[in-house]
N, C-alpha and C positions, 0 to 999 in steps of 0.2 A: 490486255489483259490485267488481272489485278492479283497481287500474291496475298494469299491468306494462310492460315494453319490449321490442323486439326489439333483440337484442344485435348484429347486423349493424352496426349505425350505429355500434359502437365497437369494431370490429375491428382499429383499429390501437392499441388499449390492451392491456396484459398482463391477466391473469385478473384478479389482485387489484384493479389499477386501475380496471379495468372494475366489478367489483362494487363498489366505494367509490366511484364515480360515482353507481351506481344509487342507493345509500343519500343522498348528497348532494340526488339530483334529486327524492327524496321518494315513488319508486316502492315498490310492496310486492313486486313479483314480477318474474321474469324469462323471457322468452320465448327459451330458449336456442337460436341459430340454429346450424348446421352440418352440412357433407353438402350434396350438390346443387352449387347454384349458389352458395352461401355461400362466403366465404374467411374466416369468422370462425372465429379458431384456438381459441376458448375451450373446446370441448365437443364434440369430434370422435369421432364413436361408435366407429371403429376404434380410435383411440388408446387410448379409456379400457375399451372390453372387452378390449384386452389386457392392461391396466394397471390391477389393481384397487386399488392402492395410490395411484395416482393419482387416481383414481377418489373415492375415500372423500377424499383431502385436498381436492379440489375441492368436495366435498358439504360437508364441514365449514366452508370458507371461506364458503359461501354462507349456511349455518346460522347461523353465528358472526355475522353482519351483520344476522340478522333478516329475510332474503329468501328468497322461496318459488320454485321452479320453476313458471310458470304452464304451460308446453309445453315440448315440444321440436319444434323446427322443422327440416324438410329439404324446403325448396322445389327440386323437381326436374322432371324429365321421364322418369320410368321407362319410358314408351313411344317412346321415340325409336328408330328403327330401327338407328341406329350404336351405335358402343362407348361414346358418353355415355348411351345408354339403358340397357346392359349397368352400366356403372357407377353411375348414378343407383338403379336398383332396387336394387343392393348396399348402397349408401348409404342408403337408405330403411329396407331389412329392418334393417340395423345400428342405425339411429336407433330404430326400432321396439322390438328387442330391449334396447338400453340402456334406453330407458323402462321397459320390464317388469321389468328389474332394480332400478331406483331409484325405482319406485313412481308414476312420471309416468304418468298416465291418458290425456292428449290428445296428438297427434301433429298438427301443422300442415303440411301438405304440399299437393299440386296434383294433379288428377287424372293428369294426363300428357297426350300429345297425339301421336298414331301416324302414320305414313305413310297415303296413302289408299288403296293397292293394294298387293296383294303384290308386293315387288321394288323398291319404292320407297326411296329411301335419303335422303329427308327429311320431317320432320313436315309435316302438311298441315292448315290449319286451315280448315275447310270452313263458311263463315258465308254462302253463298248457298243460295239455295232447293234442297230436296234432291229436287224434281221436275222438275227441268230444268237442264242438257241430261240425255237421257235415261241417261247413265252415274253421274248422283248419288246415286241411291237405293242402288244397290249400294256406293258409296263410303261413304256413312253406315253402312250395315249393318256393313261391315267393319270400320270403324274402331271400333264400340261392339262389336258381338257376339263379333266374333273376335278383338279385342286388347284392350279395355277391360275387358268383362266377366272374362275369365280372370283376368287380372292382380288386379283389386279382389276376387275371390271368394278368392284364395292371400291377398292381404293381409288380407282380414279371419278369416280361418282362424289366420294367424299371429298376429292382434291377441288373440283369443281365446286361443290357446296361450301368450302371455306375460302377459296381464294388462291389455293397454290397451284403454280403453273406447269411446276415440272417435278417429275419423280427421275432422279438419278442414280441406276442399279449399278452398283459397281461390279465389273468384271471378275468376281473374286473365285477361287474353285470353289468345289463341294456346294454350288448353286444351280438354280436352272438355268439362269443368264450367267454365262460366264465368258462369252466372246461376243463378236458382232452378230453373228447368225443367228444365236441364240435371243440377242436382246431384238433381232428384227422378228422373229417369230412370236414372241410376246407382244412388241408393239403392233404389229399387223393384224393382233386378236384386238387388242385394246384402246390402242389409238396413241397419238404423239406426245399424249402427257407422259409415256414412259420413254426415256432415254436413256443414253448410258451415262455412268462417272467413268470417264476414260482412265485408267489406273495403268500404266504402262508396265507396272513391276510383275503384274500377273501374268501379262500376255508374254514378257521375255520367258519367263522358265516353261511355258506353254509352248515354245517354239515359233510363237506368231511375231509380226513385224508390227510394232504399236504405228509407226508411221503409215503402214499400209491399211491398218486397221481405223486409224483416223480419216483416211480418204473414202474407205468403205461406209465409216459412219455417216459424215457428213453432218446435217443439221439434226441428227440424233444424238450428237453429243451434248448432253445437258451439264457436264461439269466435268473437271478435270483433277486429277492427283497428280502431283509431283512426288515421284518415288521411285526408286531406282532398283534394279537387282543385278546380282554378279552371278554368272555362271562359272562356277570354280573350276579351273583348268586341271585337266588330269583325273579328277574325282568325277564330274559328270560324263566324261569319255567312258569311263568304267561302268558305271551305274546309271547311267541315264539321269533322268529328270524327275521323274516320280519318287519326290524326296519326302519321308515318313518321319525323319529325325528332327527332334526338339528343334526349335528356332533358334534357342540358345546353343546347341552345338556347332556353333559356327564352323570351326575346325575341319569338320567330319561331313559335313552336307554338302552337295552337289551344286548346290545355288544357296543364296543367301539374298535378304532385303538388305541394302545399302544405303548409304547417304547419296543423295543425288551427284552424278560425276564420280561415284569410286565403283560405278559399273559400266556407266557408258558416258564418253567423253563429252565437253559442252558443244563439240560440233554437233554430235548426234544430237543433244536436247535442242541448240537451235533450230536444227531442221525440223525436229518434232512439232515444237511450237509453230514454226511458220507454216506446217501443213495445216496444223489444228485451226490457226487463223484465217489461213487461206480458204479452208472447208467451211467457215461460216461463225466459228465459236471465239467470242471475244468477253468471255466472261471470266471467271475465278480460278486460279490455281492453287489448290491448297496442298501445301507440305504436310503429308503423312510419314512421320518419323518412327521407324522401325528396324533401326542397323544396331545390331547385336555385337558388331566387330568394335566399335568405339564408345565412348561415353555419349550418353546423351546429348548434352550439351554441345560436345562437339560436333556429333551427327548434325544437330538443327541447324548450327551455323554454318558447317559447309554445304550444306544442303540447300539453304537461303543466298549464300552467296552465288552458289552455282546458277539457282533459280531465277536469281535477279539479273544475272549477266545473260540468260537465255529466253526468258519469257517476251513473247511479241507484245509490245504497248501499243 
């Protein structure tokens, strides 16, 4: 496995400054974020597809520093029923076409989340039993069969047309695909182009064991994020893990995203990467830094030290 970093965390830096920082950090690759919810300016697909000279310049800057593009990331909700969904789908498709043009084989993204019934205006994450109330089975069927399956059949077709080999869907909350079971529900319908971006941080607070998840996923692991979560002692015992407080309210949340090693020790991470490698994944591990309990630079360095000590080479 090789270590990369999601560039969102350096969105305030100029492009070459961001690359120079990656070199100093000792990572081998970059998961280039752009489109969807990302505000990072470095690799926007619409801009680079329209300006091939700029694209060529940026690729040369990456190559000159000995870095590789691990994946293109467009974290988005292309199934949102409003204008955002239209924009996100457009930006996802542009990201896919850009990846095909420059030979990047993996797109890190999200499954999307639609409304629960025709005419609804907001996405609806259905995480209650689909057998009751009586209307729930139809809402579940509608989201998957009428909305998600057609979109992902189209995106798989587009990937094959441009030469993209893998979609890695992050197991993020408030998405149709948020764990291995939901990943296989989509993958069994649209094929093995769709797999998971296995991110342990989200599975921790959902009560799952990411090591067991890795075993269940096997070759459906298409990418991996190095990101940790700490369940906060005392608070989680009282209020549970369905946490709605702002991510910056770290002292009062029942769980927090933290630097790698600040939630689970290095022995846990060694076992996790060992199992991920054992089941067949030997690709990139991308640090995604979202720790608000410490400075950004401290969190990045601490996480990189932990990942370099634990990933399976």
